[in-house]
N, C-alpha and C positions, 0 to 999 in steps of 0.2 A: 685307598688304600693306607694312606698314612693314618689314618683313626684304625686300620685294622691292626696298625706295627705297633701303636699306642698300646690296642686292646690285650696283645699276645705279649709283649714289656710285662702287663699291670698282671698278668696269669703266673709268669714268672717269676717277676721279683721274692714273693712270700718265698721260694727252694732256695736262692741264689743272696738271699738274706745271711743263710745261715753257713755259705761258704763251699766251697766244689763237693766236698766228701758228702753230704748229706744228702742227696735224690727226694724229699721228701722232707715237710716239716718234721721239724725232733718230736711233738707229739702225737704223731702219727706211730711212730714207732712202736713196736711190739714190746712186750718185758721180755719178750725170749731172746727181740732182736739184737737189745741192749746188751744184755748178758752176754751174746755172742761175740759182739764186734769189741766192748770194754775187757772181754777174759782172754782174746789171741793174742798168744805171746808176741807173734810178729808183727802183729799193730800197733801194740802195748811197747815193745821197742822201738817201732816207727814216732810214737808219740815223744818219749823220750827223748829219743835224737834230734829231731824239732824244737825240743822243749832245750836240751841244749846250746845246740844250732841258735837260738835266740839268744841267749845267754852270753855267745862269742867262743863256746865250747870250753869256758876253763870255770874252776872258782874260784872261788878269793883266796887259796890257797896257792892257788895257779897249776893243781893237777886235773887230769879228766876227768869230766863228771860222770857218775854211775850211770850206767845206760841198763839196766836188769832189773828197773823198778816202772813207776809209771806215772804219767802225768795230764790231767784231764786238765781241758780247757777249757772252760762253760761258753767260751763266741766264737771257737773254732768245731769244735763237739759237744755241742747240748745235748745230742740225744745219748750220750755216753752215760749222763745222770739216771741215775732211777729217779723216780716220784718221791719215794722217800727222803730222799738225800735232800733235793729241791723242797721238800716241801718244812723237813727238818730247818733247813736253811729262811726261810721265808719268814716259817714261824715265830723265832728267837729274834727277828729282826723285827716285824709286826707289831711282836705284843711283848718286847723290851719292856723294862719299870722306868726306865727314861722316857717321860711322856715327851720329851721334847724330840729325841731321836727316833720313838714310835713316829712321830707325824712326820719326821723327811723320809724316813724307808718308805713310809706307806705310800708318800706322795711321788717318790720314785716308781716303786711297783705301777702307782696306776700310769703314770707317764710313758714307762715302760710296755704294757699292755696295747695291743691293736683294738682291745674289745672292751667295751663299755661296762662297765661291774654294776651291778645291780646297786640301787641303793641302802638297799639294806646288809653290803656284801660284807663289812668289818665287824656289824652287830653280831650276826650270827656267827663268822668264825668266833668269835671272840665265845661265845657258848660253846659250838663243838671242839675250841682247843682246850676248854677251862679246864681238865684233868693234867692235861698235859704240862701248861703252859706254869700251874701250880706246881708240880714236881719240879718242874725245871727251874721258878725262883729258888723251892727251897733248898736247891744240890746247889745252887751260887751263893744262897746267905749258908752256906753250911763252910763251901771255898773260905768264905771269910772269914768267919768265926773260928776257923782254922788257923789261921796265918798265927793269933797271938795266943794259940790255945797250948796248955799242958799238954805231957808224950800222953797222959790219962785220957785228957778229954780227946785231944784229938784221935785216938783210937777209937773212943762213942762218935765220935764226929762222923767216923771212915766207914764205920759198919751202917750206920744210916745213912749216908751218900750211898752206897752199895747197895741197899738194899732201895732205896729210891731207881737206881741207874737198869735194876735188874727189870723193871717193869717197864719202865720210860721209852724203851723201841718200841712193845707192843702197842703202848698207849699212844703212840703217834700212829701205829699204824691205821690203829683203829679210827684215828681223827683225820685222816687221810681218807680214807673209807667214806664216813661219813660227811668229810666236803664234797668231795665226788657225789655225792650220793645227791645232797644238798643243793648244787651249783650245774652239776650234770658233769659227766669223766671226759669229755671232749673241750667245754667249755674251761675247768678250772686245771685238764692239763696245759692246754695251751696258754693258760695265764702263769703256772709256773714256768714253759719252756721259752716263752716271752718274756716274762719282768727278772725273772731270779734266775736264770741258769746261763746267761750272756756274763751276770759277773761275777760266776763262781768259777773257784780253781781247787785243783785238787793233787796232792804229789803222793805216791804211796814207795812204799821202800823195794813194792813184789807187785807183777799185777796180782787182782784179784781173779780167784778161782768161781765158775758156775755156780759152784756149792754154799761160795760164800755169799754172794751179790743175790742169791735165792732166798738165800736166810733173811737176809736182812729188808729184803723185797718182802717178807713176809710177814716184818714183825718182829723177827729175832728168833721164828720157831723153824 
């Protein structure tokens, strides 16, 4: 009997790990389910109220918190993040230009994942994300240049930055699709929702609409 109880507990623990609101692991949710719950105005208000309550219900100025927005807590509701949102966070940390920061971030993600990563995981991902990371680094460099630039130079830098950003979302979506194909969609999504989502958070002025979320999930197309 004792063995049976332990076995049952072992089967339930992956579900309970993500809180009482989630009935199955977050990586198993369909895109449509994520969008449905994320864009639900009633549920968005409940999340905002919960966030306000955790902050003692007041702002630094003593005013009542704004409750018509949304607050996505990756520890409580990891399933509400779109895969492309988690992938953007992941790539930004895993391929940062700072070698020390890159190593620390990668180690933390490995430790947070319950599945062993393939030996060539990082090298294959580096190839897959090369185009996106190159444009990301260029955009960051433009921002640094703009700090001390003249007004004319700043306008030129802004035009280049706008041009880069126009294609970044599409490139990111293509990289995500390539990563899923390379490692298997079930494995890679599980990795994102186990190792990236719990530490992610997002505050929005208003709940996202289904069309906005689908547009983002499709690479801003």
